[in-house]
N, CA, C and O of each residue as an XYZ file, in Angstrom:
464
protein
N     -13.913     12.576     71.642
C     -14.840     11.886     72.795
C     -15.668     12.730     73.692
O     -15.142     13.253     74.674
N     -16.792     12.882     73.453
C     -17.605     13.811     74.570
C     -17.589     12.798     76.087
O     -17.669     11.571     76.155
N     -17.453     13.832     77.246
C     -17.035     13.472     78.367
C     -18.359     13.970     79.158
O     -18.515     15.165     79.409
N     -19.380     12.906     79.564
C     -20.388     13.293     80.523
C     -20.288     12.804     81.919
O     -20.140     11.612     82.189
N     -20.373     13.759     82.808
C     -20.349     13.792     83.930
C     -21.662     13.773     84.658
O     -22.492     14.576     84.230
N     -22.061     12.926     85.796
C     -23.430     12.902     86.242
C     -23.182     13.282     87.818
O     -22.000     13.138     88.130
N     -23.770     13.595     88.555
C     -24.094     14.083     89.873
C     -25.579     14.063     90.420
O     -26.567     14.145     89.689
N     -25.610     13.956     91.675
C     -26.794     14.230     92.481
C     -27.690     12.953     92.791
O     -28.812     13.098     93.276
N     -27.068     11.463     92.446
C     -27.484     10.605     92.977
C     -27.229     10.600     94.749
O     -26.619     11.420     95.436
N     -28.076      9.124     95.221
C     -27.831      9.231     96.643
C     -28.884      8.315     97.109
O     -29.538      7.513     96.443
N     -28.935      8.580     98.400
C     -30.094      7.505     99.185
C     -31.130      8.497     99.626
O     -30.855      9.596    100.108
N     -32.305      8.046     99.434
C     -33.633      8.768     99.563
C     -34.773      7.792    100.000
O     -34.898      6.638     99.591
N     -35.608      8.449    100.918
C     -36.588      7.601    101.396
C     -37.816      7.673    100.424
O     -38.273      8.725     99.976
N     -38.272      6.462    100.167
C     -39.448      6.489     99.427
C     -40.660      7.619     99.675
O     -41.196      7.879    100.753
N     -40.913      8.162     98.484
C     -41.740      9.261     98.376
C     -40.699     10.621     98.061
O     -41.091     11.730     97.697
N     -39.668     10.324     98.239
C     -38.710     11.584     98.305
C     -38.456     11.973     96.678
O     -38.990     11.460     95.695
N     -37.550     12.955     96.729
C     -37.075     13.574     95.710
C     -35.705     13.542     95.357
O     -34.900     13.429     96.281
N     -35.229     13.630     94.032
C     -33.788     14.000     93.768
C     -33.742     14.650     92.190
O     -34.598     14.539     91.313
N     -32.797     15.167     92.158
C     -32.276     15.604     90.601
C     -31.168     15.279     90.445
O     -30.300     15.431     91.305
N     -30.948     14.685     89.135
C     -29.811     14.226     88.731
C     -29.416     15.597     87.784
O     -30.130     16.569     87.533
N     -28.178     15.345     87.404
C     -27.542     16.206     86.721
C     -26.567     15.423     85.695
O     -26.191     14.261     85.853
N     -26.235     16.245     84.645
C     -25.262     15.257     83.576
C     -24.619     16.330     82.566
O     -25.233     16.802     81.609
N     -23.376     16.629     82.894
C     -22.876     17.769     82.260
C     -22.174     17.371     81.214
O     -21.640     16.294     81.479
N     -21.854     17.849     79.832
C     -21.155     17.437     78.816
C     -20.209     18.366     78.430
O     -20.306     19.593     78.453
N     -19.346     17.720     78.096
C     -17.947     18.506     77.440
C     -18.402     18.847     75.982
O     -19.457     18.443     75.492
N     -17.388     19.722     75.276
C     -17.778     19.855     73.641
C     -18.605     20.976     73.456
O     -18.974     21.874     74.213
N     -18.881     20.626     71.865
C     -19.637     21.631     71.344
C     -20.969     21.243     70.776
O     -21.317     20.062     70.770
N     -21.705     22.175     70.312
C     -22.959     21.724     69.639
C     -23.653     20.848     70.419
O     -23.946     19.794     69.855
N     -24.060     20.994     71.742
C     -24.553     20.319     72.705
C     -26.263     20.202     72.438
O     -26.968     19.236     72.728
N     -26.681     21.450     71.816
C     -28.237     21.575     71.491
C     -28.583     20.565     70.348
O     -29.784     20.308     70.256
N     -27.762     19.956     69.477
C     -28.009     19.275     68.337
C     -28.217     17.917     68.776
O     -28.766     17.118     68.017
N     -27.751     17.508     70.169
C     -27.965     16.145     70.498
C     -28.971     15.596     71.251
O     -29.343     16.362     72.140
N     -29.605     14.432     71.210
C     -30.464     13.806     71.436
C     -29.751     13.450     73.312
O     -28.639     13.008     73.602
N     -30.532     13.725     73.957
C     -29.932     13.520     75.488
C     -31.001     12.352     76.042
O     -32.207     12.323     75.797
N     -30.379     11.573     76.705
C     -31.489     10.595     77.660
C     -30.602      9.961     78.880
O     -29.390      9.804     79.030
N     -31.963      9.611     79.833
C     -31.207      8.807     81.074
C     -31.562      7.516     80.990
O     -32.715      7.278     80.631
N     -30.674      6.429     81.296
C     -31.092      5.266     81.527
C     -30.958      4.718     82.784
O     -30.417      5.484     83.582
N     -31.332      3.447     83.299
C     -31.177      3.042     84.352
C     -30.988      1.763     84.401
O     -31.721      1.121     83.649
N     -29.912      0.898     85.325
C     -29.705     -0.314     85.631
C     -30.121     -0.824     86.969
O     -29.485     -0.550     87.987
N     -31.155     -1.539     86.965
C     -31.155     -2.075     88.789
C     -30.627     -3.509     88.703
O     -30.345     -4.185     87.714
N     -30.560     -3.828     90.206
C     -29.954     -5.019     90.843
C     -30.634     -6.103     89.933
O     -31.852     -6.273     89.909
N     -29.493     -7.010     88.986
C     -30.225     -8.141     88.091
C     -30.757     -7.752     87.223
O     -31.330     -8.684     86.659
N     -30.942     -6.688     86.668
C     -31.833     -6.236     85.352
C     -30.579     -5.694     84.269
O     -29.364     -5.507     84.329
N     -31.567     -5.584     83.356
C     -30.956     -4.839     82.045
C     -31.139     -3.636     82.065
O     -32.142     -3.208     82.636
N     -30.211     -2.737     81.438
C     -30.268     -1.263     81.426
C     -31.633     -0.994     80.742
O     -32.000     -1.714     79.813
N     -32.277     -0.115     81.127
C     -33.521      0.497     80.352
C     -33.499      1.960     80.194
O     -32.901      2.833     80.822
N     -34.335      2.004     79.155
C     -34.628      3.663     79.044
C     -35.536      4.261     80.072
O     -36.527      3.658     80.484
N     -35.141      5.615     80.536
C     -35.842      6.185     81.916
C     -36.673      7.363     80.912
O     -37.900      7.387     80.817
N     -35.956      8.106     80.355
C     -36.586      9.521     79.718
C     -35.481      9.882     78.626
O     -34.334      9.435     78.640
N     -35.945     10.661     77.785
C     -35.210     11.023     76.399
C     -36.005     12.327     75.687
O     -37.152     12.473     75.265
N     -34.960     13.101     75.754
C     -35.139     14.612     75.046
C     -34.525     14.650     73.762
O     -33.318     14.444     73.642
N     -35.378     14.935     72.650
C     -34.772     15.427     71.433
C     -34.529     16.666     71.343
O     -35.150     17.498     72.004
N     -33.402     17.021     70.344
C     -32.883     18.435     70.270
C     -34.155     19.311     69.804
O     -34.008     20.496     70.103
N     -35.398     19.014     69.130
C     -36.710     19.659     69.020
C     -37.144     19.807     70.583
O     -38.057     20.621     70.722
N     -36.823     19.374     71.445
C     -37.471     19.487     72.977
C     -38.425     18.288     73.092
O     -38.887     18.077     74.214
N     -38.755     17.541     72.170
C     -39.663     16.602     72.348
C     -39.137     15.407     73.237
O     -38.001     14.959     73.076
N     -40.219     14.795     74.404
C     -39.659     13.950     75.475
C     -40.443     12.913     75.234
O     -41.493     12.866     74.594
N     -39.754     11.934     75.893
C     -40.513     10.329     75.856
C     -40.079      9.818     77.314
O     -39.060     10.138     77.925
N     -41.069      8.974     77.710
C     -40.745      8.732     78.978
C     -40.907      7.131     79.345
O     -41.914      6.703     78.782
N     -40.241      6.121     80.104
C     -41.012      4.976     80.199
C     -42.147      5.174     81.250
O     -42.257      5.953     82.197
N     -43.110      4.002     80.653
C     -44.521      4.019     81.615
C     -44.073      4.271     83.254
O     -44.681      5.028     84.011
N     -42.972      3.531     83.590
C     -42.919      3.148     85.100
C     -42.648      4.702     85.360
O     -42.907      4.963     86.535
N     -42.353      5.455     84.875
C     -42.031      6.875     85.359
C     -42.497      8.033     85.262
O     -42.202      9.086     85.827
N     -43.555      7.657     84.192
C     -44.374      8.986     83.628
C     -45.127      9.577     84.648
O     -45.734      8.781     85.364
N     -45.226     10.575     84.858
C     -46.001     11.718     86.069
C     -45.251     11.691     87.213
O     -45.698     12.264     88.207
N     -43.841     10.947     87.277
C     -42.908     11.138     88.163
C     -42.012     12.152     88.312
O     -41.807     13.063     89.115
N     -41.323     11.539     86.849
C     -39.931     11.923     86.505
C     -39.919     12.892     85.221
O     -40.650     12.647     84.261
N     -39.090     13.963     85.244
C     -39.160     15.170     84.370
C     -37.471     15.296     83.835
O     -36.513     15.332     84.607
N     -37.403     15.343     82.528
C     -36.334     15.310     81.928
C     -36.058     16.912     81.250
O     -36.803     17.234     80.325
N     -35.358     17.569     81.552
C     -34.778     18.924     80.873
C     -33.491     19.166     80.506
O     -32.542     18.550     80.992
N     -33.376     20.123     79.581
C     -31.980     20.255     79.289
C     -31.695     21.849     79.267
O     -32.616     22.660     79.177
N     -30.351     22.217     79.356
C     -30.225     23.725     79.584
C     -29.095     23.454     78.538
O     -28.235     22.638     78.868
N     -28.998     24.089     77.228
C     -28.406     23.860     76.480
C     -26.716     24.877     76.564
O     -25.595     24.498     76.224
N     -27.159     26.252     77.159
C     -26.532     26.954     77.505
C     -25.363     26.417     78.457
O     -24.214     26.811     78.256
N     -25.619     25.616     79.382
C     -24.716     24.896     80.598
C     -24.447     23.436     79.873
O     -23.860     22.476     80.372
N     -24.978     23.523     78.695
C     -24.526     21.710     78.254
C     -24.912     20.769     79.362
O     -24.075     20.010     79.853
N     -26.070     20.800     79.737
C     -26.317     20.044     80.827
C     -27.786     19.500     80.856
O     -28.623     20.346     80.541
N     -28.229     18.358     81.144
C     -29.204     17.570     81.141
C     -29.760     17.304     82.584
O     -28.978     17.021     83.492
N     -30.892     17.381     82.760
C     -31.346     17.095     84.285
C     -32.596     15.624     84.393
O     -33.290     15.245     83.449
N     -32.591     15.188     85.408
C     -33.821     14.444     85.409
C     -34.283     14.502     86.913
O     -33.892     13.800     87.845
N     -35.050     15.336     86.913
C     -36.124     15.305     88.417
C     -36.947     14.466     88.343
O     -37.780     14.326     87.447
N     -36.692     13.427     89.872
C     -37.351     12.461     90.284
C     -38.300     12.651     91.541
O     -37.967     12.810     92.716
N     -39.311     12.606     91.100
C     -40.228     12.693     92.411
C     -41.011     11.465     92.784
O     -40.929     10.477     92.055
N     -41.902     11.447     94.060
C     -42.529     10.174     94.241
C     -41.682      9.152     94.235
O     -42.293      8.090     94.114
N     -40.227      8.991     94.337
C     -39.825      7.742     94.299
C     -40.049      6.591     94.917
O     -40.683      6.633     95.971
N     -39.576      5.297     94.398
C     -40.217      4.068     94.722
C     -38.960      3.562     94.910
O     -37.950      4.113     94.472
N     -38.967      2.120     95.799
C     -37.792      1.168     96.207
C     -37.678      0.684     94.755
O     -36.516      0.308     94.596
N     -38.319      0.549     93.744
C     -38.176     -0.052     92.322
C     -37.475      1.037     91.475
O     -37.010      0.706     90.384
N     -37.382      2.173     91.859
C     -36.469      2.994     91.152
C     -34.989      3.147     91.526
O     -34.228      3.941     90.973
N     -34.631      2.251     92.590
C     -33.074      1.889     92.959
C     -32.383      1.619     91.589
O     -32.743      0.690     90.867
N     -31.359      2.483     91.261
C     -30.706      1.788     89.917
C     -29.330      2.637     90.180
O     -29.077      3.431     91.086
N     -28.463      2.164     88.991
C     -27.370      2.870     88.740
C     -28.104      4.085     87.460
O     -28.524      3.557     86.430
N     -28.182      5.113     87.539
C     -28.551      5.848     86.630
C     -27.372      6.566     85.581
O     -26.535      7.311     86.090
N     -27.355      6.342     84.315
C     -26.607      6.557     83.212
C     -27.051      7.696     82.376
O     -28.216      7.801     81.994
N     -26.270      8.409     82.140
C     -26.681      9.973     80.856
C     -26.275      9.389     79.790
O     -25.255      8.719     79.953
N     -26.787      9.407     78.567
C     -26.660      9.394     77.546
C     -26.655     10.474     76.477
O     -27.673     11.160     76.392
N     -25.527     10.744     75.555
C     -25.881     11.769     74.501
C     -25.536     10.872     73.221
O     -24.560     10.133     73.087
N     -26.507     11.100     72.367
C     -26.601     10.676     70.851
C     -26.599     11.837     69.896
O     -27.516     12.642     69.736
N     -25.243     11.802     69.181
C     -25.450     13.092     67.883
C     -26.480     12.546     66.727
O     -26.941     11.415     66.574
N     -26.622     13.404     66.184
C     -27.502     13.142     64.847
C     -26.947     12.204     63.806
O     -27.644     11.626     62.972
N     -25.403     12.079     63.938
C     -24.931     11.342     62.978
C     -24.329     10.186     63.503
O     -23.550      9.483     62.860
N     -24.735      9.945     64.849
C     -24.348      8.479     65.620
C     -23.230      8.612     66.442
O     -22.713      9.689     66.742
N     -22.809      7.356     66.854
C     -21.800      7.476     68.246
C     -22.270      8.204     69.612
O     -22.177      9.382     69.957
N     -22.838      7.013     70.297
C     -23.246      7.577     71.368
C     -22.239      7.754     72.402
O     -21.113      7.290     72.221
N     -22.538      8.390     73.485
C     -21.282      8.783     74.679
C     -22.575      7.985     76.025
O     -23.792      7.851     75.904
N     -21.664      7.600     77.207
C     -22.473      7.308     78.332
C     -21.436      7.946     79.381
O     -20.213      7.953     79.248
N     -22.191      8.493     80.478
C     -21.501      8.972     81.664
C     -21.053      7.369     82.284
O     -21.153      6.242     81.800
N     -20.547      7.866     83.525
C     -19.848      6.682     84.391
C     -21.255      6.406     85.300
O     -21.056      5.437     86.033
N     -22.218      6.803     85.421
C     -23.295      6.430     86.229
C     -23.318      6.971     87.552
O     -22.277      7.401     88.049
N     -24.611      6.995     88.291
C     -24.725      7.393     89.617
C     -25.825      6.684     90.363
O     -26.989      6.574     89.980
N     -25.270      6.189     91.550
C     -26.293      5.349     92.190
C     -27.525      5.930     92.677
O     -27.278      6.932     93.349
N     -28.596      5.708     92.599
C     -30.050      6.027     93.280
C     -30.151      4.775     94.206
O     -29.975      3.599     93.888
N     -30.479      5.302     95.438
C     -31.100      4.109     96.484
C     -32.437      4.549     97.049
O     -32.523      5.594     97.694
N     -33.373      3.846     96.840
C     -34.483      4.316     97.394
C     -34.926      3.275     98.689
O     -35.005      2.052     98.576
N     -35.140      3.891     99.687
C     -35.476      2.875    100.862
C     -36.854      2.858    101.246
O     -37.391      3.948    101.446
N     -37.591      1.695    101.396
C     -38.828      1.480    101.845
C     -39.330      1.935    103.313
O     -40.486      1.707    103.669
């Protein structure tokens, strides 16, 4: 089972920035689709950003132009750069690893709180 460890969450004022990191254990990191999801208070978990092994990315409409997903395959790490943060971005952010043959892995989550 792949282990995912997120870091970088915290408290930030509206308009500020944070960068989340997610380090994965195991081999063949580059073949996996990596994603960031979030779950706000009283809300369902939603997709924030995803990056396929090809480098193709996709973003939720609510974060387009503000968030950027990237990965460093040499470090088995995926990042989420979050700029121009809004109070609505407050949530627990989860890292997801999806192998091409199925069987998702999830991180434990990291809290992001944006104050107004």
